[in-house]
Jmol script that loads the backbone (N, CA, C; Angstrom):
load data "model"
ATOM      1  N   MET A   1       3.139   9.083  -7.947  1.00  0.00           N
ATOM      2  CA  MET A   1       2.327   9.317  -6.943  1.00  0.00           C
ATOM      3  C   MET A   1       2.525  10.646  -5.875  1.00  0.00           C
ATOM      4  N   ARG A   2       1.168  11.192  -5.709  1.00  0.00           N
ATOM      5  CA  ARG A   2       1.306  12.177  -4.691  1.00  0.00           C
ATOM      6  C   ARG A   2       1.538  11.365  -2.671  1.00  0.00           C
ATOM      7  N   LEU A   3       2.727  12.180  -2.543  1.00  0.00           N
ATOM      8  CA  LEU A   3       3.164  11.773  -1.151  1.00  0.00           C
ATOM      9  C   LEU A   3       3.145  12.254  -0.154  1.00  0.00           C
ATOM     10  N   GLN A   4       2.384  12.509   0.733  1.00  0.00           N
ATOM     11  CA  GLN A   4       2.655  13.493   1.755  1.00  0.00           C
ATOM     12  C   GLN A   4       3.159  12.487   2.829  1.00  0.00           C
ATOM     13  N   ILE A   5       4.178  13.499   4.080  1.00  0.00           N
ATOM     14  CA  ILE A   5       4.949  13.091   5.172  1.00  0.00           C
ATOM     15  C   ILE A   5       4.735  13.564   6.417  1.00  0.00           C
ATOM     16  N   HIS A   6       3.985  13.210   7.242  1.00  0.00           N
ATOM     17  CA  HIS A   6       3.680  13.862   8.522  1.00  0.00           C
ATOM     18  C   HIS A   6       4.817  13.278   9.827  1.00  0.00           C
ATOM     19  N   ALA A   7       5.373  14.371  10.174  1.00  0.00           N
ATOM     20  CA  ALA A   7       6.175  13.460  10.954  1.00  0.00           C
ATOM     21  C   ALA A   7       5.874  14.141  12.414  1.00  0.00           C
ATOM     22  N   VAL A   8       4.402  13.370  13.499  1.00  0.00           N
ATOM     23  CA  VAL A   8       4.430  13.736  14.770  1.00  0.00           C
ATOM     24  C   VAL A   8       5.187  13.909  15.520  1.00  0.00           C
ATOM     25  N   ARG A   9       5.136  15.108  16.115  1.00  0.00           N
ATOM     26  CA  ARG A   9       5.331  15.307  17.555  1.00  0.00           C
ATOM     27  C   ARG A   9       6.801  15.632  17.182  1.00  0.00           C
ATOM     28  N   PHE A  10       7.434  15.791  16.291  1.00  0.00           N
ATOM     29  CA  PHE A  10       9.132  16.234  16.117  1.00  0.00           C
ATOM     30  C   PHE A  10       9.402  16.985  14.628  1.00  0.00           C
ATOM     31  N   THR A  11      10.438  17.272  14.678  1.00  0.00           N
ATOM     32  CA  THR A  11      10.987  17.487  12.751  1.00  0.00           C
ATOM     33  C   THR A  11      11.952  16.932  12.278  1.00  0.00           C
ATOM     34  N   ALA A  12      11.645  16.448  10.968  1.00  0.00           N
ATOM     35  CA  ALA A  12      12.309  15.061  10.562  1.00  0.00           C
ATOM     36  C   ALA A  12      13.338  15.912   9.812  1.00  0.00           C
ATOM     37  N   ASP A  13      14.251  15.413   9.612  1.00  0.00           N
ATOM     38  CA  ASP A  13      15.171  16.468   8.588  1.00  0.00           C
ATOM     39  C   ASP A  13      15.184  15.710   7.279  1.00  0.00           C
ATOM     40  N   GLN A  14      15.186  16.756   6.554  1.00  0.00           N
ATOM     41  CA  GLN A  14      15.474  16.712   4.742  1.00  0.00           C
ATOM     42  C   GLN A  14      15.990  15.147   4.107  1.00  0.00           C
ATOM     43  N   SER A  15      16.831  14.785   4.637  1.00  0.00           N
ATOM     44  CA  SER A  15      17.592  13.553   4.113  1.00  0.00           C
ATOM     45  C   SER A  15      16.728  12.135   4.246  1.00  0.00           C
ATOM     46  N   LEU A  16      15.838  11.937   5.517  1.00  0.00           N
ATOM     47  CA  LEU A  16      15.240  10.918   6.022  1.00  0.00           C
ATOM     48  C   LEU A  16      14.009  11.575   5.069  1.00  0.00           C
ATOM     49  N   LEU A  17      13.289  12.266   5.309  1.00  0.00           N
ATOM     50  CA  LEU A  17      12.419  12.594   3.962  1.00  0.00           C
ATOM     51  C   LEU A  17      12.376  12.291   2.277  1.00  0.00           C
ATOM     52  N   ASP A  18      13.635  12.544   2.146  1.00  0.00           N
ATOM     53  CA  ASP A  18      13.898  12.034   0.973  1.00  0.00           C
ATOM     54  C   ASP A  18      14.075  10.269   0.563  1.00  0.00           C
ATOM     55  N   PHE A  19      14.722  10.217   1.945  1.00  0.00           N
ATOM     56  CA  PHE A  19      14.760   8.298   1.795  1.00  0.00           C
ATOM     57  C   PHE A  19      13.399   7.867   2.153  1.00  0.00           C
ATOM     58  N   ILE A  20      12.306   8.567   2.452  1.00  0.00           N
ATOM     59  CA  ILE A  20      11.204   7.635   2.710  1.00  0.00           C
ATOM     60  C   ILE A  20      10.908   7.730   0.736  1.00  0.00           C
ATOM     61  N   GLN A  21      10.812   9.237   0.271  1.00  0.00           N
ATOM     62  CA  GLN A  21      10.180   9.484  -0.692  1.00  0.00           C
ATOM     63  C   GLN A  21      10.712   8.471  -1.737  1.00  0.00           C
ATOM     64  N   ALA A  22      12.021   8.194  -1.672  1.00  0.00           N
ATOM     65  CA  ALA A  22      12.468   7.527  -2.948  1.00  0.00           C
ATOM     66  C   ALA A  22      12.581   6.021  -2.491  1.00  0.00           C
ATOM     67  N   LYS A  23      12.117   5.496  -1.615  1.00  0.00           N
ATOM     68  CA  LYS A  23      11.918   3.982  -1.097  1.00  0.00           C
ATOM     69  C   LYS A  23      10.097   4.241  -1.636  1.00  0.00           C
ATOM     70  N   LEU A  24       9.583   4.894  -1.724  1.00  0.00           N
ATOM     71  CA  LEU A  24       8.177   4.544  -1.497  1.00  0.00           C
ATOM     72  C   LEU A  24       7.840   4.741  -3.463  1.00  0.00           C
ATOM     73  N   ASP A  25       8.570   5.699  -4.033  1.00  0.00           N
ATOM     74  CA  ASP A  25       8.418   5.553  -5.257  1.00  0.00           C
ATOM     75  C   ASP A  25       8.488   4.112  -5.659  1.00  0.00           C
ATOM     76  N   LYS A  26       8.814   3.955  -5.336  1.00  0.00           N
ATOM     77  CA  LYS A  26       9.524   2.530  -6.197  1.00  0.00           C
ATOM     78  C   LYS A  26       8.124   1.317  -5.868  1.00  0.00           C
ATOM     79  N   LEU A  27       7.417   1.786  -5.154  1.00  0.00           N
ATOM     80  CA  LEU A  27       6.248   1.413  -4.866  1.00  0.00           C
ATOM     81  C   LEU A  27       5.259   1.080  -6.559  1.00  0.00           C
ATOM     82  N   ASP A  28       5.328   1.814  -7.297  1.00  0.00           N
ATOM     83  CA  ASP A  28       4.904   2.178  -8.612  1.00  0.00           C
ATOM     84  C   ASP A  28       5.385   1.207  -9.428  1.00  0.00           C
ATOM     85  N   THR A  29       6.321   0.570  -9.395  1.00  0.00           N
ATOM     86  CA  THR A  29       6.954  -0.548 -10.313  1.00  0.00           C
ATOM     87  C   THR A  29       6.100  -1.816 -10.263  1.00  0.00           C
ATOM     88  N   PHE A  30       5.475  -1.737  -8.830  1.00  0.00           N
ATOM     89  CA  PHE A  30       4.605  -2.952  -8.837  1.00  0.00           C
ATOM     90  C   PHE A  30       3.470  -3.244  -8.924  1.00  0.00           C
ATOM     91  N   TYR A  31       2.962  -1.524  -8.346  1.00  0.00           N
ATOM     92  CA  TYR A  31       1.398  -1.057  -8.893  1.00  0.00           C
ATOM     93  C   TYR A  31       1.201   0.215  -9.142  1.00  0.00           C
ATOM     94  N   ASP A  32       1.209   0.449 -11.068  1.00  0.00           N
ATOM     95  CA  ASP A  32       0.747   1.775 -11.495  1.00  0.00           C
ATOM     96  C   ASP A  32       0.013   2.149 -10.988  1.00  0.00           C
ATOM     97  N   ARG A  33      -1.220   2.053 -10.300  1.00  0.00           N
ATOM     98  CA  ARG A  33      -2.586   2.470 -10.231  1.00  0.00           C
ATOM     99  C   ARG A  33      -2.532   3.286  -8.929  1.00  0.00           C
ATOM    100  N   ILE A  34      -1.663   3.446  -8.111  1.00  0.00           N
ATOM    101  CA  ILE A  34      -1.551   3.872  -6.655  1.00  0.00           C
ATOM    102  C   ILE A  34      -1.757   5.609  -6.970  1.00  0.00           C
ATOM    103  N   VAL A  35      -2.993   5.982  -6.093  1.00  0.00           N
ATOM    104  CA  VAL A  35      -3.227   7.402  -6.292  1.00  0.00           C
ATOM    105  C   VAL A  35      -2.797   8.303  -5.218  1.00  0.00           C
ATOM    106  N   SER A  36      -2.267   8.238  -4.442  1.00  0.00           N
ATOM    107  CA  SER A  36      -1.942   8.908  -3.151  1.00  0.00           C
ATOM    108  C   SER A  36      -1.123   8.060  -1.855  1.00  0.00           C
ATOM    109  N   GLY A  37      -0.885   8.593  -1.352  1.00  0.00           N
ATOM    110  CA  GLY A  37      -0.266   7.926  -0.171  1.00  0.00           C
ATOM    111  C   GLY A  37       0.131   8.462   1.502  1.00  0.00           C
ATOM    112  N   GLU A  38      -0.014   8.413   2.116  1.00  0.00           N
ATOM    113  CA  GLU A  38       0.068   9.241   3.288  1.00  0.00           C
ATOM    114  C   GLU A  38       1.467   8.291   4.236  1.00  0.00           C
ATOM    115  N   VAL A  39       2.386   9.447   4.856  1.00  0.00           N
ATOM    116  CA  VAL A  39       3.746   8.479   5.586  1.00  0.00           C
ATOM    117  C   VAL A  39       3.552   9.369   7.045  1.00  0.00           C
ATOM    118  N   PHE A  40       3.666   8.277   8.378  1.00  0.00           N
ATOM    119  CA  PHE A  40       3.246   9.575   9.741  1.00  0.00           C
ATOM    120  C   PHE A  40       4.530   8.961  10.724  1.00  0.00           C
ATOM    121  N   LEU A  41       5.294   9.669  10.596  1.00  0.00           N
ATOM    122  CA  LEU A  41       6.083   9.196  11.461  1.00  0.00           C
ATOM    123  C   LEU A  41       6.766   9.255  13.227  1.00  0.00           C
ATOM    124  N   ARG A  42       6.374   8.209  13.852  1.00  0.00           N
ATOM    125  CA  ARG A  42       5.682   8.546  15.288  1.00  0.00           C
ATOM    126  C   ARG A  42       6.874   8.188  16.130  1.00  0.00           C
ATOM    127  N   LEU A  43       7.370   8.964  17.368  1.00  0.00           N
ATOM    128  CA  LEU A  43       8.231   8.554  18.138  1.00  0.00           C
ATOM    129  C   LEU A  43       7.433   7.414  19.473  1.00  0.00           C
ATOM    130  N   GLU A  44       7.841   6.177  19.702  1.00  0.00           N
ATOM    131  CA  GLU A  44       7.800   5.759  20.588  1.00  0.00           C
ATOM    132  C   GLU A  44       8.632   5.652  22.181  1.00  0.00           C
ATOM    133  N   GLY A  45       7.459   7.206  22.986  1.00  0.00           N
ATOM    134  CA  GLY A  45       8.529   6.725  24.029  1.00  0.00           C
ATOM    135  C   GLY A  45       8.523   8.348  24.522  1.00  0.00           C
ATOM    136  N   ALA A  46       7.969   8.805  23.359  1.00  0.00           N
ATOM    137  CA  ALA A  46       8.583  11.058  22.869  1.00  0.00           C
ATOM    138  C   ALA A  46       8.260  11.448  24.241  1.00  0.00           C
ATOM    139  N   ASP A  47       7.225  11.244  25.264  1.00  0.00           N
ATOM    140  CA  ASP A  47       6.569  11.516  26.583  1.00  0.00           C
ATOM    141  C   ASP A  47       7.679  11.878  27.409  1.00  0.00           C
ATOM    142  N   SER A  48       8.598  10.781  27.817  1.00  0.00           N
ATOM    143  CA  SER A  48       9.305  10.346  28.172  1.00  0.00           C
ATOM    144  C   SER A  48      10.788  10.854  28.369  1.00  0.00           C
ATOM    145  N   ASN A  49      10.602  11.419  27.372  1.00  0.00           N
ATOM    146  CA  ASN A  49      11.798  12.201  26.661  1.00  0.00           C
ATOM    147  C   ASN A  49      13.203  10.872  26.500  1.00  0.00           C
ATOM    148  N   LYS A  50      12.940   9.242  26.683  1.00  0.00           N
ATOM    149  CA  LYS A  50      13.533   8.528  26.318  1.00  0.00           C
ATOM    150  C   LYS A  50      12.867   7.813  25.016  1.00  0.00           C
ATOM    151  N   VAL A  51      13.437   8.040  23.651  1.00  0.00           N
ATOM    152  CA  VAL A  51      12.798   7.219  22.674  1.00  0.00           C
ATOM    153  C   VAL A  51      13.339   5.692  22.853  1.00  0.00           C
ATOM    154  N   LYS A  52      11.844   5.052  22.847  1.00  0.00           N
ATOM    155  CA  LYS A  52      12.121   3.616  22.851  1.00  0.00           C
ATOM    156  C   LYS A  52      12.286   2.789  20.905  1.00  0.00           C
ATOM    157  N   GLU A  53      11.188   3.444  20.429  1.00  0.00           N
ATOM    158  CA  GLU A  53      11.623   2.856  18.947  1.00  0.00           C
ATOM    159  C   GLU A  53      10.644   3.998  18.320  1.00  0.00           C
ATOM    160  N   LYS A  54      10.934   3.934  16.857  1.00  0.00           N
ATOM    161  CA  LYS A  54      10.567   4.652  15.725  1.00  0.00           C
ATOM    162  C   LYS A  54       9.372   4.103  15.258  1.00  0.00           C
ATOM    163  N   ILE A  55       8.453   4.663  14.503  1.00  0.00           N
ATOM    164  CA  ILE A  55       6.953   3.849  13.936  1.00  0.00           C
ATOM    165  C   ILE A  55       6.839   4.746  12.572  1.00  0.00           C
ATOM    166  N   VAL A  56       6.949   4.026  11.700  1.00  0.00           N
ATOM    167  CA  VAL A  56       5.962   4.146  10.336  1.00  0.00           C
ATOM    168  C   VAL A  56       4.952   3.632   9.776  1.00  0.00           C
ATOM    169  N   GLU A  57       4.083   4.271  10.091  1.00  0.00           N
ATOM    170  CA  GLU A  57       2.705   4.444   9.519  1.00  0.00           C
ATOM    171  C   GLU A  57       2.874   4.905   8.281  1.00  0.00           C
ATOM    172  N   VAL A  58       2.150   3.850   6.862  1.00  0.00           N
ATOM    173  CA  VAL A  58       1.718   4.021   5.433  1.00  0.00           C
ATOM    174  C   VAL A  58       0.545   3.394   4.782  1.00  0.00           C
ATOM    175  N   ARG A  59      -0.048   4.970   4.696  1.00  0.00           N
ATOM    176  CA  ARG A  59      -1.475   4.525   3.623  1.00  0.00           C
ATOM    177  C   ARG A  59      -1.301   4.742   2.735  1.00  0.00           C
ATOM    178  N   LEU A  60      -2.032   4.068   1.993  1.00  0.00           N
ATOM    179  CA  LEU A  60      -1.843   3.666   0.150  1.00  0.00           C
ATOM    180  C   LEU A  60      -3.640   4.035  -0.529  1.00  0.00           C
ATOM    181  N   LEU A  61      -4.219   5.046  -1.224  1.00  0.00           N
ATOM    182  CA  LEU A  61      -4.683   5.175  -1.542  1.00  0.00           C
ATOM    183  C   LEU A  61      -5.018   4.554  -2.980  1.00  0.00           C
ATOM    184  N   ILE A  62      -5.917   3.115  -3.695  1.00  0.00           N
ATOM    185  CA  ILE A  62      -5.851   2.416  -4.764  1.00  0.00           C
ATOM    186  C   ILE A  62      -7.076   2.294  -5.318  1.00  0.00           C
ATOM    187  N   PRO A  63      -7.256   2.530  -6.071  1.00  0.00           N
ATOM    188  CA  PRO A  63      -8.685   2.461  -6.455  1.00  0.00           C
ATOM    189  C   PRO A  63      -9.350   1.217  -5.877  1.00  0.00           C
ATOM    190  N   GLY A  64     -10.644   1.922  -5.430  1.00  0.00           N
ATOM    191  CA  GLY A  64     -11.300   0.916  -4.674  1.00  0.00           C
ATOM    192  C   GLY A  64     -10.740  -0.057  -3.337  1.00  0.00           C
ATOM    193  N   LYS A  65      -9.467   0.672  -2.964  1.00  0.00           N
ATOM    194  CA  LYS A  65      -9.048  -0.229  -1.911  1.00  0.00           C
ATOM    195  C   LYS A  65      -8.188   0.896  -1.197  1.00  0.00           C
ATOM    196  N   GLU A  66      -7.738   0.451   0.326  1.00  0.00           N
ATOM    197  CA  GLU A  66      -6.825   1.498   1.147  1.00  0.00           C
ATOM    198  C   GLU A  66      -6.686   0.270   1.508  1.00  0.00           C
ATOM    199  N   LEU A  67      -4.852   0.650   2.034  1.00  0.00           N
ATOM    200  CA  LEU A  67      -3.828  -0.043   2.260  1.00  0.00           C
ATOM    201  C   LEU A  67      -3.007   0.742   2.925  1.00  0.00           C
ATOM    202  N   PHE A  68      -2.607  -0.076   4.436  1.00  0.00           N
ATOM    203  CA  PHE A  68      -2.491   0.594   5.708  1.00  0.00           C
ATOM    204  C   PHE A  68      -1.286  -0.311   6.461  1.00  0.00           C
ATOM    205  N   VAL A  69       0.026   0.038   6.728  1.00  0.00           N
ATOM    206  CA  VAL A  69       1.139  -0.712   6.788  1.00  0.00           C
ATOM    207  C   VAL A  69       1.584  -0.168   8.445  1.00  0.00           C
ATOM    208  N   LYS A  70       2.343  -0.732   9.588  1.00  0.00           N
ATOM    209  CA  LYS A  70       2.529   0.478  10.308  1.00  0.00           C
ATOM    210  C   LYS A  70       3.386  -0.653  10.946  1.00  0.00           C
ATOM    211  N   GLU A  71       5.208  -0.209  10.843  1.00  0.00           N
ATOM    212  CA  GLU A  71       5.796  -1.163  11.087  1.00  0.00           C
ATOM    213  C   GLU A  71       6.433  -0.496  11.934  1.00  0.00           C
ATOM    214  N   HIS A  72       7.327  -0.965  13.318  1.00  0.00           N
ATOM    215  CA  HIS A  72       7.790  -0.066  13.804  1.00  0.00           C
ATOM    216  C   HIS A  72       9.701  -0.873  14.590  1.00  0.00           C
ATOM    217  N   ASP A  73      10.648  -0.124  14.576  1.00  0.00           N
ATOM    218  CA  ASP A  73      12.219  -0.560  14.462  1.00  0.00           C
ATOM    219  C   ASP A  73      13.161   0.373  15.500  1.00  0.00           C
ATOM    220  N   LYS A  74      14.201   0.036  15.898  1.00  0.00           N
ATOM    221  CA  LYS A  74      15.545   0.973  15.835  1.00  0.00           C
ATOM    222  C   LYS A  74      15.367   1.973  15.375  1.00  0.00           C
ATOM    223  N   SER A  75      15.559   2.043  13.754  1.00  0.00           N
ATOM    224  CA  SER A  75      15.300   3.517  12.934  1.00  0.00           C
ATOM    225  C   SER A  75      14.591   3.886  12.228  1.00  0.00           C
ATOM    226  N   PHE A  76      14.359   4.887  11.578  1.00  0.00           N
ATOM    227  CA  PHE A  76      13.348   5.215  10.529  1.00  0.00           C
ATOM    228  C   PHE A  76      13.185   4.799   9.524  1.00  0.00           C
ATOM    229  N   GLU A  77      14.467   4.189   8.833  1.00  0.00           N
ATOM    230  CA  GLU A  77      15.409   3.685   7.669  1.00  0.00           C
ATOM    231  C   GLU A  77      14.862   2.517   7.616  1.00  0.00           C
ATOM    232  N   SER A  78      15.251   1.239   8.851  1.00  0.00           N
ATOM    233  CA  SER A  78      14.980   0.158   9.289  1.00  0.00           C
ATOM    234  C   SER A  78      12.989  -0.098   9.015  1.00  0.00           C
ATOM    235  N   ALA A  79      12.163   0.579   9.927  1.00  0.00           N
ATOM    236  CA  ALA A  79      10.908   0.366   9.492  1.00  0.00           C
ATOM    237  C   ALA A  79      10.470   0.524   8.104  1.00  0.00           C
ATOM    238  N   THR A  80      11.222   2.084   7.377  1.00  0.00           N
ATOM    239  CA  THR A  80      11.127   2.118   6.104  1.00  0.00           C
ATOM    240  C   THR A  80      11.047   1.075   5.203  1.00  0.00           C
ATOM    241  N   ASP A  81      12.341   0.144   5.574  1.00  0.00           N
ATOM    242  CA  ASP A  81      12.802  -1.211   4.564  1.00  0.00           C
ATOM    243  C   ASP A  81      11.196  -2.180   5.011  1.00  0.00           C
ATOM    244  N   ARG A  82      11.105  -2.694   6.275  1.00  0.00           N
ATOM    245  CA  ARG A  82       9.915  -3.484   6.690  1.00  0.00           C
ATOM    246  C   ARG A  82       8.448  -3.071   5.936  1.00  0.00           C
ATOM    247  N   VAL A  83       8.169  -1.437   6.077  1.00  0.00           N
ATOM    248  CA  VAL A  83       6.990  -1.562   5.399  1.00  0.00           C
ATOM    249  C   VAL A  83       6.745  -1.776   3.914  1.00  0.00           C
ATOM    250  N   MET A  84       8.455  -1.228   3.339  1.00  0.00           N
ATOM    251  CA  MET A  84       8.399  -1.750   1.964  1.00  0.00           C
ATOM    252  C   MET A  84       8.371  -3.449   1.195  1.00  0.00           C
ATOM    253  N   ASP A  85       8.401  -4.175   2.146  1.00  0.00           N
ATOM    254  CA  ASP A  85       8.591  -5.618   2.103  1.00  0.00           C
ATOM    255  C   ASP A  85       6.651  -6.015   1.770  1.00  0.00           C
ATOM    256  N   VAL A  86       6.520  -5.525   3.088  1.00  0.00           N
ATOM    257  CA  VAL A  86       4.655  -5.845   3.297  1.00  0.00           C
ATOM    258  C   VAL A  86       3.721  -5.175   2.153  1.00  0.00           C
ATOM    259  N   LEU A  87       4.328  -3.794   1.820  1.00  0.00           N
ATOM    260  CA  LEU A  87       3.815  -3.000   0.729  1.00  0.00           C
ATOM    261  C   LEU A  87       3.951  -3.877  -0.522  1.00  0.00           C
ATOM    262  N   LYS A  88       4.990  -3.991  -0.577  1.00  0.00           N
ATOM    263  CA  LYS A  88       5.110  -4.849  -2.097  1.00  0.00           C
ATOM    264  C   LYS A  88       4.336  -6.109  -2.046  1.00  0.00           C
ATOM    265  N   ASP A  89       4.639  -6.951  -1.345  1.00  0.00           N
ATOM    266  CA  ASP A  89       3.219  -7.684  -0.920  1.00  0.00           C
ATOM    267  C   ASP A  89       2.120  -7.585  -1.548  1.00  0.00           C
ATOM    268  N   LYS A  90       1.418  -6.278  -0.762  1.00  0.00           N
ATOM    269  CA  LYS A  90      -0.039  -6.456  -0.587  1.00  0.00           C
ATOM    270  C   LYS A  90      -0.403  -6.012  -2.417  1.00  0.00           C
ATOM    271  N   LEU A  91       0.675  -4.683  -2.475  1.00  0.00           N
ATOM    272  CA  LEU A  91       0.210  -4.682  -3.870  1.00  0.00           C
ATOM    273  C   LEU A  91       0.072  -5.786  -5.365  1.00  0.00           C
ATOM    274  N   VAL A  92       1.000  -6.328  -5.050  1.00  0.00           N
ATOM    275  CA  VAL A  92       1.202  -7.825  -6.077  1.00  0.00           C
ATOM    276  C   VAL A  92      -0.237  -8.419  -5.731  1.00  0.00           C
ATOM    277  N   ARG A  93      -0.303  -8.693  -4.032  1.00  0.00           N
ATOM    278  CA  ARG A  93      -2.058  -9.164  -4.124  1.00  0.00           C
ATOM    279  C   ARG A  93      -2.974  -8.646  -4.821  1.00  0.00           C
ATOM    280  N   CYS A  94      -3.221  -7.541  -5.101  1.00  0.00           N
ATOM    281  CA  CYS A  94      -4.263  -6.847  -5.456  1.00  0.00           C
ATOM    282  C   CYS A  94      -3.755  -6.379  -6.900  1.00  0.00           C
ATOM    283  N   LYS A  95      -2.907  -6.670  -7.379  1.00  0.00           N
ATOM    284  CA  LYS A  95      -3.094  -6.488  -9.036  1.00  0.00           C
ATOM    285  C   LYS A  95      -3.123  -7.738  -9.318  1.00  0.00           C
ATOM    286  N   GLN A  96      -2.918  -8.748  -9.259  1.00  0.00           N
ATOM    287  CA  GLN A  96      -2.831  -9.892  -9.025  1.00  0.00           C
ATOM    288  C   GLN A  96      -4.440 -10.368  -9.264  1.00  0.00           C
ATOM    289  N   LYS A  97      -5.513 -10.042  -8.284  1.00  0.00           N
ATOM    290  CA  LYS A  97      -6.563  -9.869  -8.099  1.00  0.00           C
ATOM    291  C   LYS A  97      -7.538  -9.207  -9.165  1.00  0.00           C
ATOM    292  N   ARG A  98      -6.921  -8.298  -9.527  1.00  0.00           N
ATOM    293  CA  ARG A  98      -7.360  -7.591 -10.338  1.00  0.00           C
ATOM    294  C   ARG A  98      -7.789  -7.569 -12.205  1.00  0.00           C
ATOM    295  N   ASN A  99      -6.064  -8.437 -12.402  1.00  0.00           N
ATOM    296  CA  ASN A  99      -5.903  -9.104 -13.511  1.00  0.00           C
ATOM    297  C   ASN A  99      -6.795 -10.538 -13.749  1.00  0.00           C
ATOM    298  N   ASP A 100      -6.763 -10.861 -12.294  1.00  0.00           N
ATOM    299  CA  ASP A 100      -7.828 -12.275 -12.510  1.00  0.00           C
ATOM    300  C   ASP A 100      -9.246 -12.715 -13.061  1.00  0.00           C
ATOM    301  N   ILE A 101      -9.802 -11.163 -12.350  1.00  0.00           N
ATOM    302  CA  ILE A 101     -10.997 -10.814 -12.623  1.00  0.00           C
ATOM    303  C   ILE A 101     -11.827 -10.540 -14.166  1.00  0.00           C
ATOM    304  N   SER A 102     -10.046  -9.780 -15.176  1.00  0.00           N
ATOM    305  CA  SER A 102     -10.399  -9.435 -15.452  1.00  0.00           C
ATOM    306  C   SER A 102      -9.804 -10.235 -16.702  1.00  0.00           C
ATOM    307  N   SER A 103      -9.178 -11.008 -16.445  1.00  0.00           N
ATOM    308  CA  SER A 103      -8.752 -12.501 -17.543  1.00  0.00           C
ATOM    309  C   SER A 103      -9.600 -12.221 -18.533  1.00  0.00           C
ATOM    310  N   PRO A 104      -9.838 -13.373 -19.702  1.00  0.00           N
ATOM    311  CA  PRO A 104     -10.138 -13.184 -20.842  1.00  0.00           C
ATOM    312  C   PRO A 104     -11.106 -14.697 -20.345  1.00  0.00           C
ATOM    313  N   ALA A 105     -10.530 -15.311 -18.931  1.00  0.00           N
ATOM    314  CA  ALA A 105     -11.065 -16.694 -19.547  1.00  0.00           C
ATOM    315  C   ALA A 105     -12.213 -16.870 -18.290  1.00  0.00           C
ATOM    316  N   ILE A 106     -11.823 -15.539 -17.527  1.00  0.00           N
ATOM    317  CA  ILE A 106     -12.719 -15.360 -16.052  1.00  0.00           C
ATOM    318  C   ILE A 106     -14.224 -14.238 -16.763  1.00  0.00           C
ATOM    319  N   THR A 107     -14.001 -14.126 -17.750  1.00  0.00           N
ATOM    320  CA  THR A 107     -15.024 -13.466 -19.376  1.00  0.00           C
ATOM    321  C   THR A 107     -15.708 -14.219 -19.643  1.00  0.00           C
ATOM    322  N   GLN A 108     -15.051 -15.152 -20.042  1.00  0.00           N
ATOM    323  CA  GLN A 108     -15.889 -16.154 -21.148  1.00  0.00           C
ATOM    324  C   GLN A 108     -16.199 -16.712 -19.920  1.00  0.00           C
ATOM    325  N   ALA A 109     -16.390 -17.564 -19.438  1.00  0.00           N
ATOM    326  CA  ALA A 109     -16.811 -18.328 -18.146  1.00  0.00           C
ATOM    327  C   ALA A 109     -18.253 -17.632 -17.774  1.00  0.00           C
ATOM    328  N   LYS A 110     -18.421 -16.216 -17.262  1.00  0.00           N
ATOM    329  CA  LYS A 110     -19.132 -15.854 -17.313  1.00  0.00           C
ATOM    330  C   LYS A 110     -19.991 -15.191 -17.879  1.00  0.00           C
ATOM    331  N   PHE A 111     -20.135 -15.339 -19.684  1.00  0.00           N
ATOM    332  CA  PHE A 111     -20.676 -15.122 -20.633  1.00  0.00           C
ATOM    333  C   PHE A 111     -21.684 -16.318 -20.884  1.00  0.00           C
ATOM    334  N   MET A 112     -20.750 -17.649 -20.902  1.00  0.00           N
ATOM    335  CA  MET A 112     -21.512 -18.849 -20.996  1.00  0.00           C
ATOM    336  C   MET A 112     -22.289 -19.137 -19.874  1.00  0.00           C
ATOM    337  N   GLN A 113     -22.145 -18.324 -18.378  1.00  0.00           N
ATOM    338  CA  GLN A 113     -22.928 -18.662 -17.632  1.00  0.00           C
ATOM    339  C   GLN A 113     -24.360 -17.941 -17.705  1.00  0.00           C
ATOM    340  N   GLU A 114     -24.105 -17.302 -18.678  1.00  0.00           N
ATOM    341  CA  GLU A 114     -25.549 -16.113 -18.917  1.00  0.00           C
ATOM    342  C   GLU A 114     -26.136 -17.322 -20.056  1.00  0.00           C
ATOM    343  N   GLU A 115     -25.108 -17.339 -20.312  1.00  0.00           N
ATOM    344  CA  GLU A 115     -25.905 -18.232 -21.523  1.00  0.00           C
ATOM    345  C   GLU A 115     -27.132 -19.364 -21.267  1.00  0.00           C
ATOM    346  N   GLU A 116     -26.373 -19.318 -20.337  1.00  0.00           N
ATOM    347  CA  GLU A 116     -27.168 -21.053 -19.336  1.00  0.00           C
ATOM    348  C   GLU A 116     -27.979 -20.437 -19.000  1.00  0.00           C
ATOM    349  N   VAL A 117     -28.032 -19.458 -18.311  1.00  0.00           N
ATOM    350  CA  VAL A 117     -29.600 -18.919 -17.542  1.00  0.00           C
ATOM    351  C   VAL A 117     -30.089 -18.976 -18.745  1.00  0.00           C
ATOM    352  N   VAL A 118     -29.801 -17.935 -19.974  1.00  0.00           N
ATOM    353  CA  VAL A 118     -31.090 -17.813 -20.956  1.00  0.00           C
ATOM    354  C   VAL A 118     -31.924 -19.138 -21.357  1.00  0.00           C
ATOM    355  N   GLU A 119     -31.127 -19.802 -21.754  1.00  0.00           N
ATOM    356  CA  GLU A 119     -32.163 -20.767 -22.241  1.00  0.00           C
ATOM    357  C   GLU A 119     -32.455 -21.604 -21.332  1.00  0.00           C
ATOM    358  N   THR A 120     -32.500 -21.927 -20.017  1.00  0.00           N
ATOM    359  CA  THR A 120     -32.891 -22.517 -18.766  1.00  0.00           C
ATOM    360  C   THR A 120     -34.452 -21.220 -18.405  1.00  0.00           C
ATOM    361  N   ASP A 121     -34.309 -20.713 -19.246  1.00  0.00           N
ATOM    362  CA  ASP A 121     -35.656 -19.127 -18.978  1.00  0.00           C
ATOM    363  C   ASP A 121     -36.164 -19.381 -19.605  1.00  0.00           C
ATOM    364  N   GLU A 122     -35.876 -19.761 -21.308  1.00  0.00           N
ATOM    365  CA  GLU A 122     -36.800 -20.014 -22.818  1.00  0.00           C
ATOM    366  C   GLU A 122     -37.365 -21.391 -22.559  1.00  0.00           C
ATOM    367  N   LEU A 123     -36.938 -22.182 -21.614  1.00  0.00           N
ATOM    368  CA  LEU A 123     -37.959 -23.557 -21.780  1.00  0.00           C
ATOM    369  C   LEU A 123     -39.385 -23.298 -20.773  1.00  0.00           C
TER     370      LEU A 123
END
end "model"
wireframe off; spacefill off
backbone 0.3
color backbone group
């Protein structure tokens, strides 16, 4: 997955960037069609020189949909873990919906419905 990480108004160290990259790379195991992602790291209260909380925002692009999750916590690592939990759930639901739509039972039901329409038109 292509991932861009942006640290807004501060410089993030490489170990934090590597941690986030490693965590988000694991999302491919839940949904293999992720196109790309963007991560925004923000400091709440950075203007007053007293950082209160750290905010992690993740935007994932999948075919036909865009997922966005925003979490905050005392550290970027814990906020990233919370983002991961929410994204896992969202990706599993998207995958399940995709599989439900393309399941053989639904395809057969649509086919049967089309046949009924053709038969009633003939009368």
